[in-house]
Kinemage of the C-alpha trace (Angstrom):
@kinemage 1
@onewidth
@group {chain A} dominant
@subgroup {mainchain}
@vectorlist {calphas} color= white
{ca unk a 1} P 36.109 46.550 198.903
{ca unk a 2} L 34.284 47.659 195.763
{ca unk a 3} L 37.387 49.428 194.567
{ca unk a 4} L 39.436 46.249 194.886
{ca unk a 5} L 36.765 44.247 193.008
{ca unk a 6} L 36.672 46.919 190.302
{ca unk a 7} L 40.463 46.876 189.958
{ca unk a 8} L 40.497 43.066 189.672
{ca unk a 9} L 37.774 43.258 187.038
{ca unk a 10} L 39.756 45.816 185.050
{ca unk a 11} L 42.868 43.651 185.267
{ca unk a 12} L 40.954 40.620 183.924
{ca unk a 13} L 39.490 42.708 181.097
{ca unk a 14} L 42.940 43.952 180.133
{ca unk a 15} L 44.323 40.386 180.307
{ca unk a 16} L 41.438 39.242 178.090
{ca unk a 17} L 42.118 41.925 175.510
{ca unk a 18} L 45.827 41.044 175.473
{ca unk a 19} L 45.121 37.291 175.100
{ca unk a 20} L 42.604 38.039 172.340
{ca unk a 21} L 45.071 40.280 170.503
{ca unk a 22} L 47.893 37.763 170.754
{ca unk a 23} L 45.683 34.911 169.522
{ca unk a 24} L 44.029 36.539 166.522
{ca unk a 25} L 44.773 33.647 164.141
{ca unk a 26} L 41.629 32.011 162.775
{ca unk a 27} L 40.858 28.472 163.830
{ca unk a 28} L 38.308 26.218 162.164
{ca unk a 29} L 35.940 24.228 164.376
{ca unk a 30} L 34.024 21.271 162.934
{ca unk a 31} L 30.878 20.671 165.015
{ca unk a 32} L 29.593 17.728 162.885
{ca unk a 33} L 26.578 19.752 161.787
{ca unk a 34} L 28.344 23.063 161.041
{ca unk a 35} L 31.823 24.361 160.408
{ca unk a 36} L 32.747 27.596 162.184
{ca unk a 37} L 35.872 29.673 161.788
{ca unk a 38} L 36.724 31.969 164.730
{ca unk a 39} L 39.803 33.665 166.117
{ca unk a 40} L 41.529 31.653 168.830
{ca unk a 41} L 40.692 34.268 171.476
{ca unk a 42} L 37.008 34.291 170.555
{ca unk a 43} L 36.883 30.484 170.641
{ca unk a 44} L 38.500 30.470 174.101
{ca unk a 45} L 36.092 33.122 175.345
{ca unk a 46} L 33.113 31.232 173.917
{ca unk a 47} L 34.216 27.982 175.583
{ca unk a 48} L 34.726 29.805 178.869
{ca unk a 49} L 31.254 31.373 178.715
{ca unk a 50} L 29.565 28.076 177.828
{ca unk a 51} L 31.354 26.309 180.691
{ca unk a 52} L 30.407 29.096 183.111
{ca unk a 53} L 26.748 28.941 182.057
{ca unk a 54} L 26.589 25.135 182.223
{ca unk a 55} L 28.290 25.107 185.617
{ca unk a 56} L 25.897 27.740 186.974
{ca unk a 57} L 22.890 25.885 185.593
{ca unk a 58} L 24.090 22.615 187.141
{ca unk a 59} L 24.634 24.250 190.547
{ca unk a 60} L 21.234 25.971 190.394
{ca unk a 61} L 19.423 22.767 189.473
{ca unk a 62} L 21.228 20.838 192.204
{ca unk a 63} L 20.253 23.337 194.884
{ca unk a 64} L 16.716 23.669 193.569
{ca unk a 65} L 16.129 19.907 193.608
{ca unk a 66} L 17.618 19.671 197.115
{ca unk a 67} L 15.305 22.427 198.375
{ca unk a 68} L 12.259 20.816 196.809
{ca unk a 69} L 13.138 17.459 198.388
{ca unk a 70} L 13.587 19.074 201.811
{ca unk a 71} L 10.272 20.915 201.470
{ca unk a 72} L 8.519 17.689 200.489
{ca unk a 73} L 9.979 15.898 203.526
{ca unk a 74} L 8.986 18.809 205.763
{ca unk a 75} L 5.381 18.754 204.465
{ca unk a 76} L 5.181 14.933 204.784
{ca unk a 77} L 6.138 15.134 208.439
{ca unk a 78} L 3.011 17.204 209.107
{ca unk a 79} L 4.720 20.569 209.571
{ca unk a 80} L 3.559 23.329 207.312
{ca unk a 81} L 5.823 26.266 206.776
{ca unk a 82} L 4.510 29.662 207.828
{ca unk a 83} L 3.752 31.981 204.940
{ca unk a 84} L 4.902 35.537 205.041
C-alpha cells in the first residue's frame, strides 16, 4: 500500500514539474496593495496551497466547534467524562 501511495506521489510531482515547465511565462497579479509577478506554474501552485490550507483550517474549526458543543451538552446533562 505504501508503494502505491509513493508511486502516486511521484506521478503527481512529475506532473507538477511538467505543468510548471510548460507554464513558465510570467504573469502579473495586482492585489490592490501590491503587484506581484510570478510564473504561471508558481501562481497555480500558490493558489492550490492557499486553498488547501484554508480548506483544512475550515474543516478543523468546524470539527473543533462541534466537539466543544457536544462536550458542553454532555457536561450540562450532569455526566462528567472519565479522565485517563
